[in-house]
FILO-91487 format. One record per residue: residue in three letters; x, y, z of N, C-alpha, C, O in turn. Coordinates in pm, 1 decimal, always signed. Example, Ala and Ser with C-alpha at 12.3 -4.5 7.8 and 13.67 -1.06 7.14 Angstrom:
# residues 2
+------+----------+----------+----------+----------+----------+----------+----------+----------+----------+----------+----------+----------+
! resn !      n.x !      n.y !      n.z !     ca.x !     ca.y !     ca.z !      c.x !      c.y !      c.z !      o.x !      o.y !      o.z !
+------+----------+----------+----------+----------+----------+----------+----------+----------+----------+----------+----------+----------+
!  ALA !  +1319.0 !   -569.0 !   +780.0 !  +1230.0 !   -450.0 !   +780.0 !  +1320.0 !   -330.0 !   +780.0 !  +1423.6 !   -331.9 !   +846.5 !
!  SER !  +1285.0 !   -225.0 !   +708.0 !  +1367.0 !   -106.0 !   +714.0 !  +1290.0 !     +3.0 !   +787.0 !  +1340.9 !   +113.8 !   +803.9 !
+------+----------+----------+----------+----------+----------+----------+----------+----------+----------+----------+----------+----------+
This chain:
# residues 59
+------+----------+----------+----------+----------+----------+----------+----------+----------+----------+----------+----------+----------+
! resn !      n.x !      n.y !      n.z !     ca.x !     ca.y !     ca.z !      c.x !      c.y !      c.z !      o.x !      o.y !      o.z !
+------+----------+----------+----------+----------+----------+----------+----------+----------+----------+----------+----------+----------+
!  MET !  +8133.3 !   +701.1 !  +9073.3 !  +8090.0 !   +791.2 !  +9177.0 !  +7979.7 !   +880.7 !  +9120.7 !  +8002.4 !   +955.8 !  +9025.8 !
!  ILE !  +7863.2 !   +872.5 !  +9178.2 !  +7749.7 !   +951.1 !  +9130.6 !  +7729.0 !  +1069.9 !  +9223.0 !  +7721.6 !  +1055.0 !  +9344.9 !
!  ARG !  +7719.7 !  +1187.1 !  +9163.7 !  +7691.5 !  +1308.9 !  +9239.1 !  +7565.1 !  +1372.1 !  +9183.2 !  +7520.6 !  +1339.4 !  +9073.1 !
!  SER !  +7509.8 !  +1460.6 !  +9259.1 !  +7392.1 !  +1531.4 !  +9210.4 !  +7434.7 !  +1639.8 !  +9111.3 !  +7550.8 !  +1680.8 !  +9108.5 !
!  HIS !  +7342.5 !  +1683.9 !  +9032.9 !  +7370.6 !  +1790.4 !  +8935.8 !  +7407.6 !  +1919.2 !  +9008.0 !  +7495.5 !  +1993.4 !  +8964.0 !
!  PHE !  +7339.8 !  +1944.7 !  +9118.8 !  +7367.6 !  +2067.1 !  +9194.4 !  +7510.8 !  +2065.4 !  +9248.6 !  +7581.1 !  +2166.2 !  +9241.4 !
!  LEU !  +7553.7 !  +1952.1 !  +9302.4 !  +7690.4 !  +1942.8 !  +9354.0 !  +7792.5 !  +1959.2 !  +9242.3 !  +7894.5 !  +2025.5 !  +9261.2 !
!  ASN !  +7766.8 !  +1900.4 !  +9127.7 !  +7856.3 !  +1918.9 !  +9012.6 !  +7862.9 !  +2065.6 !  +8971.5 !  +7970.2 !  +2115.7 !  +8937.7 !
!  MET !  +7749.9 !  +2134.2 !  +8974.2 !  +7747.1 !  +2275.5 !  +8938.0 !  +7827.1 !  +2358.9 !  +9037.2 !  +7901.5 !  +2448.7 !  +8997.7 !
!  VAL !  +7811.8 !  +2329.2 !  +9166.1 !  +7884.0 !  +2404.5 !  +9268.4 !  +8034.9 !  +2379.4 !  +9257.6 !  +8114.0 !  +2472.7 !  +9271.3 !
!  ILE !  +8074.6 !  +2255.5 !  +9233.5 !  +8217.1 !  +2224.2 !  +9218.0 !  +8274.0 !  +2295.4 !  +9095.9 !  +8383.1 !  +2352.0 !  +9102.6 !
!  PHE !  +8200.9 !  +2293.0 !  +8983.8 !  +8246.8 !  +2361.5 !  +8863.3 !  +8258.8 !  +2511.7 !  +8886.9 !  +8358.7 !  +2572.6 !  +8848.6 !
!  ALA !  +8158.1 !  +2571.5 !  +8949.5 !  +8161.3 !  +2715.6 !  +8977.1 !  +8279.0 !  +2750.2 !  +9068.0 !  +8345.3 !  +2851.9 !  +9047.4 !
!  ALA !  +8305.1 !  +2667.2 !  +9167.5 !  +8417.0 !  +2693.5 !  +9258.2 !  +8550.7 !  +2685.1 !  +9185.2 !  +8637.7 !  +2769.9 !  +9204.6 !
!  LEU !  +8566.9 !  +2583.6 !  +9102.1 !  +8693.1 !  +2569.1 !  +9029.4 !  +8716.7 !  +2684.0 !  +8932.0 !  +8828.3 !  +2734.8 !  +8921.6 !
!  VAL !  +8613.0 !  +2724.7 !  +8861.4 !  +8626.3 !  +2836.8 !  +8768.0 !  +8655.4 !  +2966.2 !  +8843.5 !  +8738.8 !  +3045.8 !  +8800.2 !
!  ALA !  +8588.0 !  +2987.4 !  +8954.9 !  +8610.2 !  +3108.0 !  +9034.2 !  +8752.5 !  +3110.9 !  +9090.8 !  +8817.1 !  +3215.7 !  +9090.9 !
!  ILE !  +8800.6 !  +2997.8 !  +9138.3 !  +8937.5 !  +2991.4 !  +9190.6 !  +9038.3 !  +3019.3 !  +9079.6 !  +9134.4 !  +3093.5 !  +9100.2 !
!  PHE !  +9017.0 !  +2961.0 !  +8963.4 !  +9107.1 !  +2983.4 !  +8850.2 !  +9114.9 !  +3131.2 !  +8814.1 !  +9224.1 !  +3186.3 !  +8800.9 !
!  PHE !  +8999.6 !  +3195.5 !  +8798.1 !  +9000.2 !  +3336.0 !  +8758.5 !  +9049.4 !  +3427.7 !  +8870.3 !  +9108.2 !  +3532.2 !  +8842.7 !
!  ALA !  +9026.3 !  +3390.2 !  +8994.9 !  +9077.1 !  +3471.0 !  +9105.7 !  +9229.8 !  +3469.5 !  +9106.8 !  +9292.6 !  +3573.9 !  +9124.2 !
!  PHE !  +9289.4 !  +3352.7 !  +9088.5 !  +9435.5 !  +3345.0 !  +9086.1 !  +9492.7 !  +3405.6 !  +8958.4 !  +9606.7 !  +3452.2 !  +8957.7 !
!  LEU !  +9416.0 !  +3405.5 !  +8852.3 !  +9462.9 !  +3461.9 !  +8726.1 !  +9462.6 !  +3614.8 !  +8729.2 !  +9549.0 !  +3678.4 !  +8668.8 !
!  THR !  +9365.7 !  +3673.6 !  +8799.5 !  +9348.2 !  +3818.6 !  +8790.5 !  +9389.8 !  +3897.3 !  +8914.3 !  +9413.8 !  +4017.6 !  +8904.0 !
!  GLN !  +9399.2 !  +3833.8 !  +9030.4 !  +9425.9 !  +3907.0 !  +9154.2 !  +9559.3 !  +3865.7 !  +9214.3 !  +9604.4 !  +3752.5 !  +9197.3 !
!  LYS !  +9622.8 !  +3961.0 !  +9285.8 !  +9751.2 !  +3931.8 !  +9349.5 !  +9739.3 !  +3919.2 !  +9500.4 !  +9813.0 !  +3841.7 !  +9561.5 !
!  GLU !  +9650.2 !  +3992.0 !  +9560.5 !  +9633.4 !  +3988.2 !  +9705.8 !  +9536.5 !  +3877.5 !  +9746.9 !  +9438.9 !  +3849.9 !  +9677.2 !
!  THR !  +9564.5 !  +3815.3 !  +9860.2 !  +9479.8 !  +3705.5 !  +9908.5 !  +9337.7 !  +3752.4 !  +9936.6 !  +9241.5 !  +3682.6 !  +9904.5 !
!  ARG !  +9324.5 !  +3869.6 !  +9996.0 !  +9191.4 !  +3922.2 ! +10028.3 !  +9109.1 !  +3945.3 !  +9901.5 !  +8989.8 !  +3914.8 !  +9898.0 !
!  ASP !  +9172.3 !  +3998.5 !  +9799.0 !  +9103.5 !  +4020.7 !  +9672.3 !  +9065.2 !  +3889.3 !  +9605.7 !  +8958.7 !  +3878.7 !  +9545.0 !
!  ARG !  +9152.2 !  +3789.2 !  +9616.9 !  +9121.7 !  +3658.0 !  +9559.6 !  +8999.5 !  +3595.8 !  +9626.5 !  +8911.6 !  +3542.5 !  +9558.8 !
!  VAL !  +8994.1 !  +3602.6 !  +9757.5 !  +8879.7 !  +3546.0 !  +9830.3 !  +8751.4 !  +3618.3 !  +9791.4 !  +8647.0 !  +3555.6 !  +9773.3 !
!  ARG !  +8759.5 !  +3749.8 !  +9778.8 !  +8641.5 !  +3827.8 !  +9739.7 !  +8593.5 !  +3789.5 !  +9600.7 !  +8473.2 !  +3774.7 !  +9578.8 !
!  VAL !  +8685.3 !  +3773.2 !  +9506.7 !  +8649.1 !  +3734.3 !  +9370.7 !  +8590.2 !  +3593.2 !  +9369.2 !  +8492.3 !  +3567.9 !  +9299.1 !
!  ILE !  +8648.7 !  +3501.9 !  +9445.5 !  +8597.3 !  +3364.2 !  +9451.8 !  +8454.2 !  +3363.6 !  +9503.1 !  +8368.3 !  +3296.8 !  +9445.7 !
!  LEU !  +8427.8 !  +3436.8 !  +9609.9 !  +8293.1 !  +3438.8 !  +9666.6 !  +8192.0 !  +3504.8 !  +9573.0 !  +8081.5 !  +3453.8 !  +9554.8 !
!  ILE !  +8229.4 !  +3616.6 !  +9514.5 !  +8137.4 !  +3688.1 !  +9426.1 !  +8112.9 !  +3609.9 !  +9297.6 !  +7997.9 !  +3591.3 !  +9257.7 !
!  LEU !  +8218.8 !  +3564.3 !  +9232.6 !  +8204.7 !  +3494.1 !  +9105.0 !  +8138.8 !  +3357.8 !  +9123.3 !  +8046.8 !  +3322.9 !  +9049.4 !
!  GLY !  +8184.9 !  +3281.4 !  +9220.3 !  +8126.2 !  +3149.4 !  +9244.6 !  +7980.6 !  +3158.3 !  +9286.3 !  +7896.2 !  +3083.1 !  +9237.4 !
!  GLY !  +7951.8 !  +3250.5 !  +9376.7 !  +7813.6 !  +3267.9 !  +9421.1 !  +7722.0 !  +3315.3 !  +9310.4 !  +7608.9 !  +3268.1 !  +9298.2 !
!  SER !  +7769.9 !  +3407.9 !  +9230.0 !  +7685.4 !  +3458.5 !  +9121.5 !  +7660.7 !  +3352.0 !  +9015.1 !  +7552.4 !  +3346.8 !  +8956.9 !
!  MET !  +7760.8 !  +3266.1 !  +8988.8 !  +7740.1 !  +3158.5 !  +8891.4 !  +7632.1 !  +3062.0 !  +8938.4 !  +7546.2 !  +3021.4 !  +8860.1 !
!  VAL !  +7636.5 !  +3025.0 !  +9066.5 !  +7537.1 !  +2931.3 !  +9120.8 !  +7398.6 !  +2995.4 !  +9123.5 !  +7300.5 !  +2933.3 !  +9082.6 !
!  VAL !  +7390.7 !  +3118.3 !  +9171.0 !  +7260.4 !  +3186.2 !  +9180.5 !  +7200.0 !  +3207.8 !  +9042.1 !  +7080.9 !  +3183.6 !  +9022.7 !
!  LEU !  +7279.4 !  +3252.6 !  +8946.7 !  +7226.9 !  +3275.6 !  +8812.1 !  +7184.4 !  +3145.9 !  +8744.4 !  +7086.5 !  +3144.8 !  +8669.8 !
!  ALA !  +7256.4 !  +3036.9 !  +8769.0 !  +7216.1 !  +2907.6 !  +8712.6 !  +7082.4 !  +2862.3 !  +8771.5 !  +6998.0 !  +2808.4 !  +8700.0 !
!  LEU !  +7063.3 !  +2884.2 !  +8901.3 !  +6936.0 !  +2847.3 !  +8964.0 !  +6821.4 !  +2934.9 !  +8913.8 !  +6710.1 !  +2886.0 !  +8894.3 !
!  VAL !  +6847.5 !  +3062.7 !  +8893.0 !  +6745.0 !  +3152.9 !  +8838.8 !  +6707.2 !  +3110.8 !  +8697.3 !  +6589.3 !  +3108.5 !  +8662.1 !
!  MET !  +6807.0 !  +3077.8 !  +8616.6 !  +6778.3 !  +3032.8 !  +8479.9 !  +6698.1 !  +2902.2 !  +8480.4 !  +6606.9 !  +2884.7 !  +8399.6 !
!  ALA !  +6732.0 !  +2811.7 !  +8570.9 !  +6658.0 !  +2685.0 !  +8580.3 !  +6513.9 !  +2710.5 !  +8622.0 !  +6421.9 !  +2646.7 !  +8570.8 !
!  TYR !  +6494.2 !  +2802.9 !  +8714.1 !  +6359.3 !  +2835.8 !  +8760.1 !  +6277.0 !  +2898.5 !  +8646.6 !  +6158.4 !  +2868.7 !  +8632.1 !
!  VAL !  +6338.9 !  +2984.1 !  +8567.7 !  +6268.7 !  +3049.0 !  +8455.9 !  +6234.5 !  +2947.1 !  +8347.5 !  +6127.3 !  +2955.1 !  +8287.6 !
!  MET !  +6323.1 !  +2852.2 !  +8321.4 !  +6300.7 !  +2755.2 !  +8214.8 !  +6212.6 !  +2638.2 !  +8258.6 !  +6166.5 !  +2562.6 !  +8173.0 !
!  TYR !  +6187.7 !  +2620.4 !  +8388.0 !  +6114.0 !  +2504.7 !  +8438.3 !  +5975.2 !  +2488.6 !  +8377.3 !  +5938.3 !  +2375.7 !  +8345.0 !
!  PRO !  +5894.9 !  +2595.5 !  +8359.3 !  +5759.4 !  +2575.5 !  +8305.6 !  +5755.2 !  +2533.4 !  +8159.2 !  +5651.8 !  +2485.4 !  +8112.7 !
!  PHE !  +5864.3 !  +2550.0 !  +8085.8 !  +5864.6 !  +2517.5 !  +7943.8 !  +5908.6 !  +2373.0 !  +7924.0 !  +6021.2 !  +2337.2 !  +7958.4 !
!  PRO !  +5821.1 !  +2290.3 !  +7869.2 !  +5858.6 !  +2149.4 !  +7850.6 !  +5960.0 !  +2132.7 !  +7737.5 !  +5975.1 !  +2219.3 !  +7651.3 !
!  LEU !  +6028.7 !  +2018.8 !  +7740.8 !  +6127.3 !  +1990.1 !  +7637.7 !  +6061.1 !  +1964.1 !  +7502.9 !  +6113.9 !  +2002.5 !  +7398.6 !
!  ARG !  +5945.0 !  +1898.7 !  +7505.6 !  +5871.9 !  +1869.7 !  +7380.9 !  +5738.8 !  +1937.6 !  +7381.0 !  +5663.0 !  +1925.1 !  +7284.8 !
+------+----------+----------+----------+----------+----------+----------+----------+----------+----------+----------+----------+----------+
C-alpha cells in the first residue's frame, strides 16, 4: 500500500497527538483540544520546515 508522504505525516501526527492527549488529559474536551493543537502544530511546523529547507539542495 503506497501513501503519500504528506498522508503519512498527518497519520503520524494524529497518532502521536492522540497518545499524548490520553496520557496527559482526563476530560474529553481537554483531550480533543490537545489533539487539535498538537496535531495541527506538528503538521504546520513540518510544512514550514520543508518550505525553509526547499531552496537548499542535497548536494
